[in-house]
N, C-alpha and C positions, 0 to 999 in steps of 0.2 A: 904865563898870560890870567890875564885880569879877569875875570867871574870863575875860577876854577869850581869857587864852591856850587856855581849854579849849574857847571859842567857833571858834579861830582853827583850833581842831585839826581838827575836822565840815566846816569851811567854810572856803573862800575869802575871805578878809576885803574886798575890794575890789568881787567878784561879788555876795556878801548886801549889805553895804553901801546898795549901788545898788539893789536892790533894795526897804531898809528904806523908803532916802530917800524914792525916788518916791512909793510906798505911805505914808508919813507929811507929804509934801510937799502945801501950800493951795494954793501956788503952781504957775503952770507953769515947768518943770523946760526947759532943753537940757543940752546934752552935756556943753558945754564950763561951766554953770554945774555939773553931776554929774562932772566931771573938779575941779573946784578943792574940791568939799566932800568929796569920798570922797580926796584929797591925790595920785591920781594923772596920766598926762598925756593927753591929750585925744584923740594918737592910739590909748593904750592899750583907754578906756574905749568910745570907738565901737567897737571888736572886740571888748570885750566884748559892749556892744550888740545887731551886728548878729548875734554867735552867741546870744545875747538872741531876737532878731527871728523867726530860724529857729525857735526851740523856744516859740514864741507866747505867749513872758512880756514883750515891748512892742512895742511900735505904734510909728510917726515921723508925726505929721502934721508935713504941712509948710504952713509958716506963714510965706508972703512967704521971703529968703530961708534963714528957720530951719526947725530940725525940732525940735519940740514931742515930748514921751516923755511918751507915755504907757503905764500897764501895760495889756496884759486881761486879761478874766476869768481867765486861768487866775497870770497875772502876779500879780494880786491876793492870792490866793490862798496863792501862794507867798511870796510877800512878807510874810503876815499869821506863815505856821505860826515861819519863818524871827524875827522878832522877837518872836515867845510862845516861841520855844523860846531866840535870846541874852537877853531875860527872866526867864526859869527858872537859869538857869548862874548 
């Protein structure tokens, strides 16, 4: 990304990239795999995801012992807009 610094000025990098990664993923994503992709600790990712869940951006779907992350309709829209802005910068 050419102008990563200006993007980071407007958005907190990790939460924004978490939404974009969830939006662009074709596979099931778990908090642990998301933490690796955004280079963040698992506990920090879970804390951010809990805030996103309260804001109706993500939902957790329990599958056995694992929780699969999915974007809500609102989350998809926000992620799409963030990705558009990131690309425009």
